[in-house]
A tleap script that builds the chain and sets N, CA, C and O, in Angstrom:
source leaprc.protein.ff14SB
mol = sequence {
  NMET PRO MET SER SER LEU ARG ARG PHE SER
  ALA LEU ALA THR THR ALA LEU LEU ALA ALA
  ALA ALA ALA THR ALA HIE ALA ALA PRO ASP
  GLU SER ALA ARG ALA ARG TYR GLU ARG ASP
  ARG GLN ALA CYS LEU SER GLY ASN THR GLN
  GLN SER GLU ALA VAL CYS LEU GLN GLU ALA
  GLY ALA ALA LEU GLU SER SER ARG THR GLY
  GLN LEU THR ASN PRO GLY ALA GLN ALA GLU
  GLN SER ASN ALA VAL ASP ARG CYS ALA VAL
  PHE LYS THR PRO GLU GLU ARG SER ALA CYS
  LEU ASP ARG VAL LYS GLY PRO SER ALA VAL
  SER GLY SER PRO ALA ALA GLY GLY VAL LEU
  ARG GLU SER THR THR THR THR ILE VAL PRO
  ALA PRO ALA THR PRO PRO ALA CARG
}
set mol.1.N position { 0.161 51.858 17.696 }
set mol.1.CA position { -0.219 51.394 16.104 }
set mol.1.C position { -1.809 51.832 15.880 }
set mol.1.O position { -2.715 51.488 16.639 }
set mol.2.N position { -1.953 52.537 14.866 }
set mol.2.CA position { -3.409 52.907 14.531 }
set mol.2.C position { -3.936 51.506 14.144 }
set mol.2.O position { -3.188 50.582 13.828 }
set mol.3.N position { -5.477 51.409 14.201 }
set mol.3.CA position { -6.339 50.473 14.014 }
set mol.3.C position { -6.178 50.014 12.521 }
set mol.3.O position { -6.106 48.811 12.269 }
set mol.4.N position { -6.119 50.983 11.502 }
set mol.4.CA position { -6.093 50.478 10.135 }
set mol.4.C position { -4.552 49.851 9.720 }
set mol.4.O position { -4.438 49.092 8.758 }
set mol.5.N position { -3.361 50.266 10.575 }
set mol.5.CA position { -2.216 49.660 10.533 }
set mol.5.C position { -2.225 48.378 10.964 }
set mol.5.O position { -1.682 47.454 10.357 }
set mol.6.N position { -2.876 48.269 12.085 }
set mol.6.CA position { -2.997 46.909 12.721 }
set mol.6.C position { -3.653 45.736 11.943 }
set mol.6.O position { -3.342 44.546 11.981 }
set mol.7.N position { -4.695 46.384 11.186 }
set mol.7.CA position { -5.578 45.472 10.307 }
set mol.7.C position { -4.546 45.298 8.880 }
set mol.7.O position { -4.561 44.236 8.258 }
set mol.8.N position { -4.011 46.001 8.619 }
set mol.8.CA position { -2.982 45.719 7.339 }
set mol.8.C position { -1.840 44.962 7.684 }
set mol.8.O position { -1.426 44.083 6.928 }
set mol.9.N position { -1.245 45.250 8.860 }
set mol.9.CA position { -0.276 44.208 9.458 }
set mol.9.C position { -0.548 42.653 9.644 }
set mol.9.O position { 0.177 41.693 9.383 }
set mol.10.N position { -1.963 42.724 10.235 }
set mol.10.CA position { -2.595 41.493 10.417 }
set mol.10.C position { -2.856 40.804 9.157 }
set mol.10.O position { -2.676 39.586 9.145 }
set mol.11.N position { -3.291 41.447 7.989 }
set mol.11.CA position { -3.716 40.949 6.887 }
set mol.11.C position { -2.368 40.334 6.143 }
set mol.11.O position { -2.276 39.265 5.540 }
set mol.12.N position { -1.424 41.265 6.355 }
set mol.12.CA position { -0.072 40.966 5.522 }
set mol.12.C position { 0.465 39.636 6.354 }
set mol.12.O position { 0.810 38.684 5.654 }
set mol.13.N position { 0.541 39.527 7.476 }
set mol.13.CA position { 1.074 38.199 8.477 }
set mol.13.C position { 0.175 37.123 8.136 }
set mol.13.O position { 0.620 35.977 8.193 }
set mol.14.N position { -1.021 37.318 7.792 }
set mol.14.CA position { -1.858 36.125 7.582 }
set mol.14.C position { -1.731 35.567 5.887 }
set mol.14.O position { -1.960 34.440 5.450 }
set mol.15.N position { -1.363 36.582 5.282 }
set mol.15.CA position { -1.161 36.315 3.889 }
set mol.15.C position { 0.383 35.616 3.753 }
set mol.15.O position { 0.552 34.655 3.003 }
set mol.16.N position { 1.301 36.097 4.417 }
set mol.16.CA position { 2.710 35.576 4.597 }
set mol.16.C position { 2.533 34.007 4.934 }
set mol.16.O position { 3.071 33.080 4.329 }
set mol.17.N position { 1.610 33.914 6.097 }
set mol.17.CA position { 1.805 32.496 6.821 }
set mol.17.C position { 1.046 31.625 5.868 }
set mol.17.O position { 1.334 30.428 5.855 }
set mol.18.N position { 0.227 32.019 5.167 }
set mol.18.CA position { -0.562 31.085 4.401 }
set mol.18.C position { 0.414 30.714 3.031 }
set mol.18.O position { 0.484 29.610 2.490 }
set mol.19.N position { 1.071 31.842 2.673 }
set mol.19.CA position { 1.916 31.599 1.417 }
set mol.19.C position { 3.037 30.431 1.951 }
set mol.19.O position { 3.315 29.444 1.270 }
set mol.20.N position { 3.553 30.673 3.110 }
set mol.20.CA position { 4.516 29.980 3.680 }
set mol.20.C position { 4.007 28.289 3.719 }
set mol.20.O position { 4.647 27.284 3.409 }
set mol.21.N position { 2.670 28.427 4.204 }
set mol.21.CA position { 2.096 26.883 4.348 }
set mol.21.C position { 1.991 26.303 3.188 }
set mol.21.O position { 2.329 25.121 3.121 }
set mol.22.N position { 1.514 26.963 2.028 }
set mol.22.CA position { 1.188 26.539 0.612 }
set mol.22.C position { 2.697 26.165 -0.025 }
set mol.22.O position { 2.861 25.209 -0.783 }
set mol.23.N position { 3.686 26.994 0.365 }
set mol.23.CA position { 4.931 26.391 -0.252 }
set mol.23.C position { 5.560 25.185 0.363 }
set mol.23.O position { 6.245 24.376 -0.263 }
set mol.24.N position { 5.289 25.128 1.576 }
set mol.24.CA position { 5.849 23.887 2.407 }
set mol.24.C position { 4.860 22.772 1.954 }
set mol.24.O position { 5.443 21.713 1.724 }
set mol.25.N position { 3.604 22.743 1.781 }
set mol.25.CA position { 2.623 21.688 1.437 }
set mol.25.C position { 3.145 21.315 -0.062 }
set mol.25.O position { 3.196 20.147 -0.447 }
set mol.26.N position { 3.505 22.364 -0.821 }
set mol.26.CA position { 3.926 21.858 -2.132 }
set mol.26.C position { 5.187 21.132 -2.099 }
set mol.26.O position { 5.280 20.121 -2.795 }
set mol.27.N position { 6.168 21.509 -1.386 }
set mol.27.CA position { 7.549 20.818 -1.493 }
set mol.27.C position { 7.422 19.644 -0.693 }
set mol.27.O position { 8.334 18.843 -0.895 }
set mol.28.N position { 6.454 19.240 0.273 }
set mol.28.CA position { 6.614 18.085 1.041 }
set mol.28.C position { 6.662 16.828 0.078 }
set mol.28.O position { 7.507 15.949 0.246 }
set mol.29.N position { 5.665 16.774 -0.996 }
set mol.29.CA position { 5.854 15.221 -1.445 }
set mol.29.C position { 7.152 15.088 -2.220 }
set mol.29.O position { 7.689 13.988 -2.356 }
set mol.30.N position { 7.705 16.308 -2.778 }
set mol.30.CA position { 9.097 16.198 -3.431 }
set mol.30.C position { 10.309 15.612 -2.264 }
set mol.30.O position { 11.184 14.778 -2.494 }
set mol.31.N position { 10.093 16.197 -1.214 }
set mol.31.CA position { 10.953 16.091 -0.056 }
set mol.31.C position { 10.981 14.489 0.378 }
set mol.31.O position { 11.983 13.874 0.743 }
set mol.32.N position { 9.548 13.931 0.242 }
set mol.32.CA position { 9.474 12.602 0.861 }
set mol.32.C position { 9.868 11.708 -0.184 }
set mol.32.O position { 10.421 10.643 0.092 }
set mol.33.N position { 9.617 12.066 -1.407 }
set mol.33.CA position { 10.093 11.086 -2.533 }
set mol.33.C position { 11.746 11.218 -2.703 }
set mol.33.O position { 12.395 10.261 -3.124 }
set mol.34.N position { 12.340 12.417 -2.361 }
set mol.34.CA position { 13.839 12.491 -2.316 }
set mol.34.C position { 14.205 11.601 -0.822 }
set mol.34.O position { 15.132 10.805 -0.975 }
set mol.35.N position { 13.754 11.628 0.224 }
set mol.35.CA position { 14.159 10.961 1.257 }
set mol.35.C position { 13.937 9.271 1.002 }
set mol.35.O position { 14.646 8.417 1.534 }
set mol.36.N position { 13.027 9.042 0.260 }
set mol.36.CA position { 12.773 7.653 -0.163 }
set mol.36.C position { 13.733 6.959 -1.072 }
set mol.36.O position { 14.086 5.780 -1.070 }
set mol.37.N position { 14.151 8.153 -2.011 }
set mol.37.CA position { 15.165 7.560 -3.064 }
set mol.37.C position { 16.549 7.650 -1.888 }
set mol.37.O position { 17.432 6.808 -2.049 }
set mol.38.N position { 16.656 8.340 -1.103 }
set mol.38.CA position { 17.838 7.972 -0.509 }
set mol.38.C position { 17.990 6.735 0.297 }
set mol.38.O position { 18.993 6.024 0.358 }
set mol.39.N position { 16.847 6.575 0.913 }
set mol.39.CA position { 16.793 5.303 1.483 }
set mol.39.C position { 17.094 4.229 0.608 }
set mol.39.O position { 18.076 3.530 0.855 }
set mol.40.N position { 16.342 3.990 -0.439 }
set mol.40.CA position { 16.446 3.000 -1.554 }
set mol.40.C position { 17.977 2.947 -2.048 }
set mol.40.O position { 18.593 1.900 -2.249 }
set mol.41.N position { 18.514 4.303 -2.217 }
set mol.41.CA position { 19.789 4.217 -2.727 }
set mol.41.C position { 20.967 3.619 -1.603 }
set mol.41.O position { 21.994 3.042 -1.962 }
set mol.42.N position { 20.647 3.844 -0.393 }
set mol.42.CA position { 21.482 3.285 0.567 }
set mol.42.C position { 21.417 1.736 0.659 }
set mol.42.O position { 22.395 1.055 0.966 }
set mol.43.N position { 20.156 1.218 0.364 }
set mol.43.CA position { 19.735 -0.143 0.413 }
set mol.43.C position { 20.496 -0.748 -0.790 }
set mol.43.O position { 21.101 -1.808 -0.628 }
set mol.44.N position { 20.493 -0.132 -1.976 }
set mol.44.CA position { 21.258 -0.520 -3.168 }
set mol.44.C position { 22.621 -0.750 -2.745 }
set mol.44.O position { 23.116 -1.848 -3.000 }
set mol.45.N position { 23.257 0.070 -2.174 }
set mol.45.CA position { 24.827 0.367 -2.096 }
set mol.45.C position { 25.097 -0.731 -0.889 }
set mol.45.O position { 26.180 -1.317 -0.904 }
set mol.46.N position { 24.145 -1.025 0.151 }
set mol.46.CA position { 24.688 -1.983 1.000 }
set mol.46.C position { 24.468 -3.297 0.711 }
set mol.46.O position { 24.856 -4.143 1.517 }
set mol.47.N position { 23.822 -3.675 -0.463 }
set mol.47.CA position { 23.518 -4.937 -0.814 }
set mol.47.C position { 22.291 -5.607 -0.349 }
set mol.47.O position { 22.092 -6.783 -0.653 }
set mol.48.N position { 21.386 -4.882 0.429 }
set mol.48.CA position { 20.354 -5.387 1.178 }
set mol.48.C position { 19.071 -5.632 0.297 }
set mol.48.O position { 17.964 -5.693 0.832 }
set mol.49.N position { 19.243 -5.776 -1.106 }
set mol.49.CA position { 18.207 -6.038 -2.155 }
set mol.49.C position { 18.315 -7.249 -2.824 }
set mol.49.O position { 19.294 -7.980 -2.676 }
set mol.50.N position { 17.380 -7.512 -3.549 }
set mol.50.CA position { 17.586 -8.781 -4.382 }
set mol.50.C position { 17.969 -8.626 -5.785 }
set mol.50.O position { 17.981 -9.538 -6.612 }
set mol.51.N position { 18.238 -7.578 -5.964 }
set mol.51.CA position { 18.854 -6.943 -7.459 }
set mol.51.C position { 20.386 -6.635 -7.485 }
set mol.51.O position { 21.118 -6.526 -6.502 }
set mol.52.N position { 20.678 -6.534 -8.619 }
set mol.52.CA position { 22.013 -5.979 -8.740 }
set mol.52.C position { 22.288 -4.724 -8.328 }
set mol.52.O position { 21.295 -3.996 -8.311 }
set mol.53.N position { 23.464 -4.149 -7.938 }
set mol.53.CA position { 23.369 -2.892 -7.709 }
set mol.53.C position { 22.969 -1.918 -8.740 }
set mol.53.O position { 22.209 -0.962 -8.580 }
set mol.54.N position { 23.681 -2.342 -10.007 }
set mol.54.CA position { 23.236 -1.209 -11.149 }
set mol.54.C position { 21.786 -1.152 -11.297 }
set mol.54.O position { 21.269 -0.048 -11.468 }
set mol.55.N position { 20.963 -2.354 -11.245 }
set mol.55.CA position { 19.859 -2.505 -11.662 }
set mol.55.C position { 18.919 -1.702 -10.470 }
set mol.55.O position { 18.077 -0.893 -10.859 }
set mol.56.N position { 19.069 -1.915 -9.246 }
set mol.56.CA position { 18.674 -1.424 -8.081 }
set mol.56.C position { 18.771 0.283 -8.089 }
set mol.56.O position { 17.838 1.013 -7.755 }
set mol.57.N position { 19.901 0.677 -8.474 }
set mol.57.CA position { 19.976 2.241 -8.392 }
set mol.57.C position { 18.972 2.804 -9.662 }
set mol.57.O position { 18.210 3.769 -9.604 }
set mol.58.N position { 19.214 1.899 -10.821 }
set mol.58.CA position { 18.039 2.319 -11.942 }
set mol.58.C position { 16.989 2.610 -11.531 }
set mol.58.O position { 16.483 3.715 -11.726 }
set mol.59.N position { 16.393 1.578 -10.809 }
set mol.59.CA position { 14.858 1.338 -10.253 }
set mol.59.C position { 14.641 2.675 -9.307 }
set mol.59.O position { 13.751 3.519 -9.404 }
set mol.60.N position { 15.642 2.611 -8.438 }
set mol.60.CA position { 15.386 3.931 -7.360 }
set mol.60.C position { 15.442 5.058 -8.002 }
set mol.60.O position { 14.802 5.982 -7.501 }
set mol.61.N position { 16.158 5.309 -9.197 }
set mol.61.CA position { 16.002 6.816 -9.965 }
set mol.61.C position { 14.746 6.728 -10.661 }
set mol.61.O position { 14.162 7.800 -10.824 }
set mol.62.N position { 14.175 5.633 -11.129 }
set mol.62.CA position { 13.108 5.827 -12.115 }
set mol.62.C position { 11.908 6.141 -11.111 }
set mol.62.O position { 11.008 6.938 -11.375 }
set mol.63.N position { 12.023 5.327 -9.788 }
set mol.63.CA position { 10.817 5.711 -9.065 }
set mol.63.C position { 10.727 7.146 -8.394 }
set mol.63.O position { 9.659 7.578 -7.958 }
set mol.64.N position { 12.025 7.921 -8.334 }
set mol.64.CA position { 11.835 9.191 -8.009 }
set mol.64.C position { 11.623 9.901 -9.025 }
set mol.64.O position { 11.179 10.991 -8.666 }
set mol.65.N position { 11.743 9.803 -10.353 }
set mol.65.CA position { 11.372 10.456 -11.521 }
set mol.65.C position { 9.839 10.225 -11.375 }
set mol.65.O position { 9.080 11.188 -11.261 }
set mol.66.N position { 9.426 9.042 -11.379 }
set mol.66.CA position { 7.845 9.021 -11.513 }
set mol.66.C position { 7.231 9.597 -10.428 }
set mol.66.O position { 6.124 10.095 -10.632 }
set mol.67.N position { 7.647 9.640 -9.436 }
set mol.67.CA position { 6.915 10.118 -8.109 }
set mol.67.C position { 6.875 11.833 -8.366 }
set mol.67.O position { 5.978 12.546 -7.916 }
set mol.68.N position { 7.974 12.307 -9.138 }
set mol.68.CA position { 8.032 13.895 -9.125 }
set mol.68.C position { 7.235 14.289 -10.353 }
set mol.68.O position { 6.963 15.477 -10.525 }
set mol.69.N position { 6.797 13.252 -11.321 }
set mol.69.CA position { 5.835 13.583 -12.465 }
set mol.69.C position { 4.646 13.110 -12.010 }
set mol.69.O position { 3.806 13.011 -12.905 }
set mol.70.N position { 4.256 12.756 -10.842 }
set mol.70.CA position { 3.037 12.320 -10.537 }
set mol.70.C position { 2.502 10.829 -10.904 }
set mol.70.O position { 1.348 10.481 -10.654 }
set mol.71.N position { 3.317 10.112 -11.429 }
set mol.71.CA position { 3.044 8.810 -11.813 }
set mol.71.C position { 3.164 7.719 -10.658 }
set mol.71.O position { 2.490 6.690 -10.709 }
set mol.72.N position { 3.823 7.916 -9.879 }
set mol.72.CA position { 3.973 7.060 -8.591 }
set mol.72.C position { 2.948 7.370 -7.648 }
set mol.72.O position { 2.999 8.411 -6.991 }
set mol.73.N position { 1.884 6.421 -7.516 }
set mol.73.CA position { 0.779 7.046 -6.239 }
set mol.73.C position { 0.474 5.673 -5.333 }
set mol.73.O position { 0.976 4.581 -5.597 }
set mol.74.N position { -0.166 5.848 -4.551 }
set mol.74.CA position { -0.491 4.680 -3.368 }
set mol.74.C position { -1.957 4.569 -3.731 }
set mol.74.O position { -2.650 5.577 -3.590 }
set mol.75.N position { -2.510 3.433 -4.191 }
set mol.75.CA position { -3.807 3.151 -4.640 }
set mol.75.C position { -4.770 3.260 -3.479 }
set mol.75.O position { -5.925 3.662 -3.619 }
set mol.76.N position { -4.198 2.852 -2.227 }
set mol.76.CA position { -4.906 2.843 -1.211 }
set mol.76.C position { -5.674 1.385 -0.943 }
set mol.76.O position { -5.694 0.488 -1.786 }
set mol.77.N position { -6.214 1.310 0.183 }
set mol.77.CA position { -6.850 -0.047 0.772 }
set mol.77.C position { -8.013 -0.489 -0.403 }
set mol.77.O position { -8.016 -1.606 -0.922 }
set mol.78.N position { -8.877 0.452 -0.690 }
set mol.78.CA position { -9.871 0.022 -1.700 }
set mol.78.C position { -9.260 -0.801 -2.869 }
set mol.78.O position { -9.740 -1.896 -3.163 }
set mol.79.N position { -8.187 -0.268 -3.545 }
set mol.79.CA position { -7.645 -0.918 -4.670 }
set mol.79.C position { -6.988 -2.306 -4.318 }
set mol.79.O position { -7.137 -3.330 -4.985 }
set mol.80.N position { -6.267 -2.190 -3.210 }
set mol.80.CA position { -5.801 -3.535 -2.566 }
set mol.80.C position { -6.839 -4.564 -2.455 }
set mol.80.O position { -6.673 -5.700 -2.899 }
set mol.81.N position { -8.027 -4.133 -1.803 }
set mol.81.CA position { -9.075 -5.125 -1.740 }
set mol.81.C position { -9.501 -5.607 -3.261 }
set mol.81.O position { -9.610 -6.795 -3.561 }
set mol.82.N position { -9.701 -4.636 -4.074 }
set mol.82.CA position { -9.982 -5.077 -5.423 }
set mol.82.C position { -9.195 -5.861 -6.101 }
set mol.82.O position { -9.627 -6.691 -6.900 }
set mol.83.N position { -7.823 -5.657 -5.824 }
set mol.83.CA position { -6.908 -6.742 -6.527 }
set mol.83.C position { -6.896 -7.965 -5.758 }
set mol.83.O position { -6.478 -8.941 -6.381 }
set mol.84.N position { -7.232 -8.151 -4.617 }
set mol.84.CA position { -7.187 -9.284 -3.841 }
set mol.84.C position { -8.296 -10.113 -4.435 }
set mol.84.O position { -8.052 -11.265 -4.794 }
set mol.85.N position { -9.473 -9.608 -4.556 }
set mol.85.CA position { -10.819 -10.268 -5.014 }
set mol.85.C position { -10.501 -10.690 -6.447 }
set mol.85.O position { -10.902 -11.783 -6.846 }
set mol.86.N position { -9.763 -9.832 -7.285 }
set mol.86.CA position { -9.502 -10.411 -8.463 }
set mol.86.C position { -8.587 -11.487 -8.743 }
set mol.86.O position { -8.602 -12.151 -9.780 }
set mol.87.N position { -7.753 -11.642 -7.738 }
set mol.87.CA position { -6.867 -12.835 -7.790 }
set mol.87.C position { -7.705 -14.006 -7.350 }
set mol.87.O position { -7.191 -15.123 -7.413 }
set mol.88.N position { -8.879 -13.881 -6.933 }
set mol.88.CA position { -9.704 -15.163 -6.901 }
set mol.88.C position { -10.346 -15.705 -8.132 }
set mol.88.O position { -10.891 -16.808 -8.099 }
set mol.89.N position { -10.309 -14.984 -9.216 }
set mol.89.CA position { -10.834 -15.380 -10.450 }
set mol.89.C position { -10.272 -16.459 -10.966 }
set mol.89.O position { -10.917 -17.161 -11.746 }
set mol.90.N position { -9.071 -16.745 -10.639 }
set mol.90.CA position { -8.365 -17.777 -11.304 }
set mol.90.C position { -8.890 -18.967 -10.977 }
set mol.90.O position { -8.584 -19.858 -11.769 }
set mol.91.N position { -9.716 -19.352 -9.898 }
set mol.91.CA position { -10.296 -20.446 -9.603 }
set mol.91.C position { -11.594 -21.028 -10.260 }
set mol.91.O position { -12.581 -20.298 -10.345 }
set mol.92.N position { -11.631 -22.288 -10.717 }
set mol.92.CA position { -12.505 -22.625 -11.706 }
set mol.92.C position { -13.985 -22.940 -10.930 }
set mol.92.O position { -15.096 -22.663 -11.382 }
set mol.93.N position { -13.714 -23.531 -9.764 }
set mol.93.CA position { -15.112 -23.889 -9.205 }
set mol.93.C position { -15.720 -22.961 -8.304 }
set mol.93.O position { -15.011 -22.180 -7.669 }
set mol.94.N position { -16.918 -22.970 -8.191 }
set mol.94.CA position { -17.501 -21.814 -7.192 }
set mol.94.C position { -17.085 -22.129 -5.817 }
set mol.94.O position { -17.110 -21.139 -5.086 }
set mol.95.N position { -16.704 -23.238 -5.245 }
set mol.95.CA position { -16.210 -23.632 -4.077 }
set mol.95.C position { -14.763 -23.125 -3.823 }
set mol.95.O position { -14.409 -22.472 -2.841 }
set mol.96.N position { -14.055 -23.489 -4.762 }
set mol.96.CA position { -12.702 -22.774 -4.607 }
set mol.96.C position { -12.892 -21.342 -4.499 }
set mol.96.O position { -12.529 -20.707 -3.509 }
set mol.97.N position { -13.507 -20.782 -5.599 }
set mol.97.CA position { -13.438 -19.287 -5.542 }
set mol.97.C position { -14.092 -18.664 -4.252 }
set mol.97.O position { -13.640 -17.581 -3.877 }
set mol.98.N position { -15.162 -19.273 -3.504 }
set mol.98.CA position { -15.751 -18.949 -2.552 }
set mol.98.C position { -14.791 -18.763 -1.241 }
set mol.98.O position { -14.737 -17.891 -0.373 }
set mol.99.N position { -13.979 -20.098 -1.507 }
set mol.99.CA position { -12.959 -20.236 -0.174 }
set mol.99.C position { -12.057 -19.106 -0.395 }
set mol.99.O position { -11.821 -18.321 0.524 }
set mol.100.N position { -11.474 -18.957 -1.700 }
set mol.100.CA position { -10.463 -17.621 -1.673 }
set mol.100.C position { -10.993 -16.298 -1.289 }
set mol.100.O position { -10.316 -15.511 -0.626 }
set mol.101.N position { -12.200 -16.035 -1.694 }
set mol.101.CA position { -12.982 -14.693 -1.211 }
set mol.101.C position { -12.811 -14.778 0.421 }
set mol.101.O position { -12.259 -13.867 1.038 }
set mol.102.N position { -13.335 -15.952 1.068 }
set mol.102.CA position { -13.421 -15.639 2.245 }
set mol.102.C position { -12.158 -15.531 3.089 }
set mol.102.O position { -12.171 -14.991 4.195 }
set mol.103.N position { -10.958 -16.113 2.484 }
set mol.103.CA position { -9.653 -15.851 2.785 }
set mol.103.C position { -9.336 -14.449 2.820 }
set mol.103.O position { -8.793 -13.955 3.809 }
set mol.104.N position { -9.675 -13.702 1.690 }
set mol.104.CA position { -9.156 -12.332 1.607 }
set mol.104.C position { -9.991 -11.548 2.205 }
set mol.104.O position { -9.529 -10.509 2.677 }
set mol.105.N position { -11.301 -11.801 2.332 }
set mol.105.CA position { -12.127 -10.908 2.951 }
set mol.105.C position { -12.466 -11.122 4.469 }
set mol.105.O position { -12.868 -10.267 5.258 }
set mol.106.N position { -12.202 -12.518 4.718 }
set mol.106.CA position { -12.671 -12.717 6.174 }
set mol.106.C position { -11.396 -12.376 7.062 }
set mol.106.O position { -10.338 -11.810 6.786 }
set mol.107.N position { -11.926 -12.965 8.297 }
set mol.107.CA position { -10.821 -12.884 9.302 }
set mol.107.C position { -10.015 -14.151 9.492 }
set mol.107.O position { -10.358 -15.101 10.195 }
set mol.108.N position { -8.853 -14.048 8.752 }
set mol.108.CA position { -8.015 -15.278 8.494 }
set mol.108.C position { -6.670 -14.973 9.173 }
set mol.108.O position { -6.373 -13.808 9.436 }
set mol.109.N position { -5.877 -15.967 9.453 }
set mol.109.CA position { -4.603 -15.878 10.088 }
set mol.109.C position { -3.767 -15.529 8.909 }
set mol.109.O position { -3.770 -16.196 7.875 }
set mol.110.N position { -3.029 -14.428 9.104 }
set mol.110.CA position { -2.000 -13.797 8.023 }
set mol.110.C position { -0.725 -13.923 8.747 }
set mol.110.O position { -0.635 -13.800 9.968 }
set mol.111.N position { 0.371 -14.202 7.863 }
set mol.111.CA position { 1.664 -14.224 8.154 }
set mol.111.C position { 2.377 -13.998 6.956 }
set mol.111.O position { 1.957 -14.399 5.870 }
set mol.112.N position { 3.675 -13.234 7.129 }
set mol.112.CA position { 4.531 -12.816 6.086 }
set mol.112.C position { 4.327 -11.476 5.607 }
set mol.112.O position { 3.512 -10.837 6.273 }
set mol.113.N position { 4.876 -10.845 4.580 }
set mol.113.CA position { 4.696 -9.483 4.137 }
set mol.113.C position { 5.354 -9.409 2.601 }
set mol.113.O position { 6.322 -10.035 2.170 }
set mol.114.N position { 4.625 -8.571 2.016 }
set mol.114.CA position { 5.223 -8.547 0.418 }
set mol.114.C position { 6.668 -8.349 0.648 }
set mol.114.O position { 7.384 -9.013 -0.100 }
set mol.115.N position { 7.303 -7.544 1.560 }
set mol.115.CA position { 8.684 -7.209 1.458 }
set mol.115.C position { 9.491 -8.573 1.649 }
set mol.115.O position { 10.562 -8.768 1.075 }
set mol.116.N position { 8.778 -9.680 2.664 }
set mol.116.CA position { 9.492 -10.945 2.928 }
set mol.116.C position { 9.238 -12.080 1.736 }
set mol.116.O position { 9.673 -13.231 1.739 }
set mol.117.N position { 8.339 -11.385 0.621 }
set mol.117.CA position { 8.369 -12.367 -0.449 }
set mol.117.C position { 6.719 -12.772 -0.906 }
set mol.117.O position { 6.289 -13.144 -1.998 }
set mol.118.N position { 6.026 -12.541 0.364 }
set mol.118.CA position { 4.516 -12.877 0.155 }
set mol.118.C position { 3.971 -12.866 1.440 }
set mol.118.O position { 4.561 -13.008 2.511 }
set mol.119.N position { 2.501 -12.639 1.172 }
set mol.119.CA position { 1.332 -12.765 2.312 }
set mol.119.C position { 0.813 -13.972 2.466 }
set mol.119.O position { 0.167 -14.332 1.482 }
set mol.120.N position { 0.862 -14.826 3.450 }
set mol.120.CA position { 0.220 -16.143 3.615 }
set mol.120.C position { -1.215 -16.023 4.462 }
set mol.120.O position { -1.337 -15.670 5.635 }
set mol.121.N position { -2.176 -16.385 3.607 }
set mol.121.CA position { -3.474 -16.364 4.704 }
set mol.121.C position { -4.000 -17.458 4.703 }
set mol.121.O position { -4.282 -17.995 3.632 }
set mol.122.N position { -4.259 -18.052 5.896 }
set mol.122.CA position { -4.706 -19.099 6.392 }
set mol.122.C position { -6.162 -19.237 7.090 }
set mol.122.O position { -6.493 -18.519 8.033 }
set mol.123.N position { -6.949 -20.178 6.562 }
set mol.123.CA position { -8.292 -20.463 6.986 }
set mol.123.C position { -8.485 -21.979 7.144 }
set mol.123.O position { -7.836 -22.827 6.532 }
set mol.124.N position { -9.418 -22.207 8.006 }
set mol.124.CA position { -9.695 -23.595 8.473 }
set mol.124.C position { -11.272 -23.685 7.968 }
set mol.124.O position { -12.083 -22.826 8.313 }
set mol.125.N position { -11.619 -24.755 7.156 }
set mol.125.CA position { -13.028 -25.062 6.645 }
set mol.125.C position { -13.230 -26.409 7.297 }
set mol.125.O position { -12.397 -27.307 7.173 }
set mol.126.N position { -14.463 -26.555 8.065 }
set mol.126.CA position { -14.865 -27.694 8.739 }
set mol.126.C position { -15.845 -28.178 7.879 }
set mol.126.O position { -16.793 -27.499 7.484 }
set mol.127.N position { -15.629 -29.373 7.573 }
set mol.127.CA position { -16.727 -30.132 6.639 }
set mol.127.C position { -17.340 -31.164 7.378 }
set mol.127.O position { -16.575 -32.008 7.844 }
set mol.128.N position { -18.454 -31.279 7.574 }
set mol.128.CA position { -19.122 -32.375 8.481 }
set mol.128.C position { -19.797 -33.519 7.293 }
set mol.128.O position { -20.677 -33.196 6.494 }
set mol.129.N position { -19.271 -34.694 7.364 }
set mol.129.CA position { -19.293 -35.562 6.460 }
set mol.129.C position { -20.550 -36.557 7.017 }
set mol.129.O position { -20.377 -37.023 8.144 }
set mol.130.N position { -21.703 -36.888 6.364 }
set mol.130.CA position { -22.570 -37.593 7.103 }
set mol.130.C position { -22.200 -39.275 7.314 }
set mol.130.O position { -21.639 -39.882 6.401 }
set mol.131.N position { -22.489 -39.810 8.322 }
set mol.131.CA position { -22.027 -41.270 8.332 }
set mol.131.C position { -22.949 -41.940 7.323 }
set mol.131.O position { -23.975 -41.538 6.774 }
set mol.132.N position { -22.290 -43.052 7.249 }
set mol.132.CA position { -22.905 -43.764 5.890 }
set mol.132.C position { -24.363 -44.418 6.633 }
set mol.132.O position { -24.565 -44.650 7.825 }
set mol.133.N position { -25.178 -44.593 5.568 }
set mol.133.CA position { -26.501 -45.100 6.205 }
set mol.133.C position { -26.235 -46.664 6.249 }
set mol.133.O position { -25.684 -47.419 5.448 }
set mol.134.N position { -26.822 -46.864 7.467 }
set mol.134.CA position { -26.728 -48.362 7.825 }
set mol.134.C position { -27.894 -49.381 7.401 }
set mol.134.O position { -28.997 -49.108 7.874 }
set mol.135.N position { -27.811 -50.528 6.570 }
set mol.135.CA position { -28.691 -51.120 6.257 }
set mol.135.C position { -29.711 -51.403 7.309 }
set mol.135.O position { -29.308 -51.599 8.455 }
set mol.136.N position { -31.089 -51.450 7.025 }
set mol.136.CA position { -31.820 -51.963 8.043 }
set mol.136.C position { -31.963 -53.382 8.651 }
set mol.136.O position { -32.148 -54.334 7.894 }
set mol.137.N position { -31.897 -53.527 9.770 }
set mol.137.CA position { -31.788 -54.955 10.310 }
set mol.137.C position { -32.568 -55.931 9.843 }
set mol.137.O position { -33.709 -55.616 9.507 }
set mol.138.N position { -32.239 -56.994 9.746 }
set mol.138.CA position { -33.007 -58.133 9.081 }
set mol.138.C position { -33.689 -59.047 10.014 }
set mol.138.O position { -34.337 -60.000 9.580 }
savepdb mol mol.pdb
quit
């Protein structure tokens, strides 16, 4: 092969690979949304949800459509942390609010899951109560 033909072939092959990669990357989100829909649909049909079958299938279809139009996104850890902090605003006293923030941000024991119905965060607060003052001896 002459050198210019080799360059043309190389450029053509590179262009084809880039086009294929772009097409695959573009199709990937739709495929993952479709796979998620199929898993949701199977869960609906098997009765492994807390909804009626009709409502479950309707929700699965709505989630698929929202995903296709870009309305269904994963907000990420930063949004989750922000939401957790916002939930502490319900406490009225500074002590309760501070304890809530400590549970959310600090290293606390965590059990449960959103899928199981909730996440339970446990923390222990030690309060040292001073001994009552003894009256002076008479």
